[in-house]
N, C-alpha and C positions, 0 to 999 in steps of 0.2 A: 493308171499311168504312174510309173514309179517316181519319176521326177520330170520337171519341165526344164529342158535344156535351152538356155538363152544365148543369143548372139547380141553383141553390142555394136551400134554404129554411133560414133561421136567421140569427142575427147574424154579421156579418163576423168579429168577434173569436173566436167559437167555431169558425169555419171557416177560420181563418188557416193552420193546418197543411195543410188540404186544398188551399187555393189555392197555397201556397208549394211543395207537393210535386208539383204537376202537371208541373213542369219536369223532374223526375227519372224520370218514367215511361218504360217501354220503348215503349209504344204511344202514339199521338197523342191527347191529351185537350185540350179547350178549354172554359172556362167562358163561356157565352153569355147566361145569364139568371139573375136572382135575385129571390126574393120577399122583400120587406121592408116592414114597416109603421113600425117605430120609426126606421129610418135612411134616410129619404127623401132626405136631403141628401148621402148617400154615393154617389158615382158612380165607376165603374171603366170604363176604356176598353174598348170592345168588348162590354160586358155590359149587357143591357137590364134595367132594374129595373121590377118590377111590384109593385102593392099589393093585387092581387086574385088569389086562388089559381086561380080558373077561367081567367082570362086568361093567367096564368103557365103553366098546363098546356096551353093551346092554342098555346104558342110552339114554336119549332123546337128542342126539346131531346130527346135520346135517353134520358138518364138523369137522375135527380134525387138529389142528396145532401142528406139531411135532418139538420140540426144544431141543431134547435130544442129547447126544453125537453122532456124525455121524456114529460111528460103530454100533449103534443100529437102524439106520434109516430103512434099508432094511426090517428087521423083523417086525418092527412096522408098516411101510407103508403097507406091505403085509397083516397083520392082519386087519388093518382098511379097506382095499379094499375088503377083503373077507367078511367082515361084512356089506358092502355096505355104508361105511362112506366116504364122500369126504375128500380128503387129501391135505393139504398144508404143505410140509416138508422142513425144512431148508436145506441149501446147505452143502455138496453135498447130494443129495437124496439117493445115494447108493455109494458103494465103487468101483464099476466097471461097465463097459458098459453091461456086462453079467447080473449083478443083475438088472440094470435098464430095460433091455429088458424084463426080467421076470415080473417086476412090470407093464410094459406097456401091456403085454399080459393079466394080471389079470384085469387091469383097463378096457381094451376093452371087455374081456369076461363078467365081471360083470356090464359093462356099468356104471362105477363109476368114478367121477372126481378125477384127480390127477395132482398136479403141484409142481414143485420145487420152493422154495420161493426165486427166484431171484428178490428181491424187486426193485432193481434199474431199471429193465426193464420197470417198470410202473411209474417211477418218472418223474416229469416235466423236470429234467435236461437231461435225456437221450432222452425224447421226443423232447426237443429243439434241441439237436444234430442231430437227425434224420430229423427234419424239415429243418434245415440249409442245410444238405446234399441233401435232396430230391429236394430242391429249387435251386440246383446248386450253393450254397453259396461259396464253395471252389473248385468247379470243381470235376473231377474224383479223387477218393481217391488213393493216392500213397502208404501210409504206416500208420500203427497204432502202437503207442508205449504207453504201460501202465505199470506203476510201482506201487508197493504196499508194504509198510513196516510197520510192527507192532511188537514192542517188548513188550511181556507180563510183567506186573509189578510183578507177582508172579504166583504160581501154579494154583490159581483159576482164574486168568485173562487170559483166552484163549477163542478163538472162537470155536474150536473143540478140546476138551481134547484128548491128545494122538496123535495128528496129527502134521505133519511137515508143512513147508511153502506151499507145494503143497496142502495138505488137507485143511489147514486153509484159505489160501489166493489165491491160484492159480486159482480157478474157476472164480474169478472176471475178471482178464485180458483176460483169455481165452474166457469168455463170450463176452467181448467187441469186440475182434477180430472176433469172429464168427458172431456177430450181424452185423458188418460192412463189413466184407470180406468173410464170409462163412467158411466152414470147410477147413482147410489148406491141401494142397497136400503133404507137407513135413514138418516134425518137427525135429529140432535139439536142444537138451536140455543139460544143464550141471548144476551141483550144488555141494553141499557139505553135506555129511551125518555126524551127530554127533555120540557120543558113543552109543546112543540108537537106531541108525539106521534110525533116522528121518532127513529129509533135513532141515538144518537151512536156506538155501537160494537156489534159482535156477533161471536160466534165460533160455529163449527159443526163438529160431528164427523160425517163421512160414512163409513158402513161398507158393505162389499160382501160378497156371498155367498162370494167367493173367499178372504176373510180379509184382503184389502187394506183400507186405510183412508186417509182424507184429513182433514186438520185445516186449517181456514181461519179467518182473523180479519181484520176491517177496523176502522178507527178514524178518526173525524173530529175527535178532540180533540187529537191530537198529530201531529207529523211525524217519524215514526221510520223504522226500516229497513223497506224494502219489498222483500223477497227471497222466493225459493221454493227449497225443497229436496226433491229426489226421491230417496228411499232405495231402493236395490236390494240384491239378495243379494250382489253383488260390490263395490259401492261406491255413491257418491252423486253427484248432479248438483246444483250450487248455481248457480241463476240469480241473479246478483248484482243489487243495488239500481240502478235501479228495474226490477224484473223484467218489469213489464207495459208498459214503454215502450221504452227503449233501455238495456239493462243494461250495467254496466261490463264484464261478460264472463260466460262460461259455464265454470265450473270443475268438472272431474271429480276426485273424491277417491276413489282406490281403497283398498281395505282393507289393501293391502300397504304403504301409505304414499306411493305415487306420486300426484302431482297434475299435472293438465294443464289449462291455461287457454286458452280460445278467446275472443279479443277480439270485441266486437260493433262492427263497422265498416260503416257504409253512409251514403250521403248523405241529407240532410234528416232528417225525423222518421220516415219509413217508411210513410206512408199510401199512397204510390204503388204499393206491392206489392198492396194490395187493389184499387186503382183499375185496375190491369192485369188483375186477376182478373175484375172487372166487364166490362171491355172484351172479353176473350176469351169470356166467357159470353154476352154480348149478340151477339157476332159468330157464335157457334155456335148461337144461337137457343134456348138452354136457360133454364129458369126459376129455377135455383139453382146455387150453386157446389158442386162435388164435395168441396172441402176444408172448406167451412162450409155445409152443406146446411140446409134448413128444419127437419128433424127434430132436428138437433144443437142448433139454437137452441131448439127446443121442449123438449128434455131439460134444457137449462140453465135455461129459464124455469120448468119444473115444479119443479126443485130450489129456485129462488128463491122460488116460491110457497109451498113447504113451509116454508122458513125464515121467510118473512113471516108466515105463520099463527102460528108459534110465538112470534115476537117481539111480535105484536099481542095 
């Protein structure tokens, strides 16, 4: 494959990191089309703008990056898959496990690639954490604690318009616990709903049959420290603020008092790591990434559904 031709669904400002990071990818990527209704006056050289989804999907694109509000993801992913277009969709890819299972069936039936855009799964920071753990750097994991807080500056400053802390932020700490500990056996969640019925913050305790546990919390009322700590029998790993984007570093704190700091250094924001994963998967003709497969997304979504039921 000479290059992967991308189509974009969603506002330019929400996809800026995607567009900017194309230049850093190992494999050749090119944005050739975009679907836009609100931004008809915005033109980009070499990019064809469409206002109709059907016409957009008939264009010469290999893969579609979806950066629209999350309430639109399910319908848009579905249409892309039905037209045989590979899909990389921002988080969360659907609003429930039931919706995601339907998309998985379509992906399998049409043999079309689909992946939730959990970009940090492919970043050097998470790969470093997994390497430390696999090499017995901190011994067996005892617990995972992940916090995430983000207070919007205004109505337009939001990750997922119309969503609460769970919809906007919750998927990240649930992802980390699932990556390191698996799907929890038991979930206990609490939070506070605002006048609009959305959760301003929530916390959840995840327990596992092995005795391991996870504690996660997200907050849309403050901009506090967003870090993660993985406790092991020999020491701990501290993914510094902001742990879910580009952390200041990865610090290992051994119980003998020794500390080792690994700096997080890479170009751009880091979306190109997942873009190269899409390229390689499409080139191989597979329908899912081995590093972030459909069932992993489903495990995360089922945990989010469990938390959502308790909050509502």
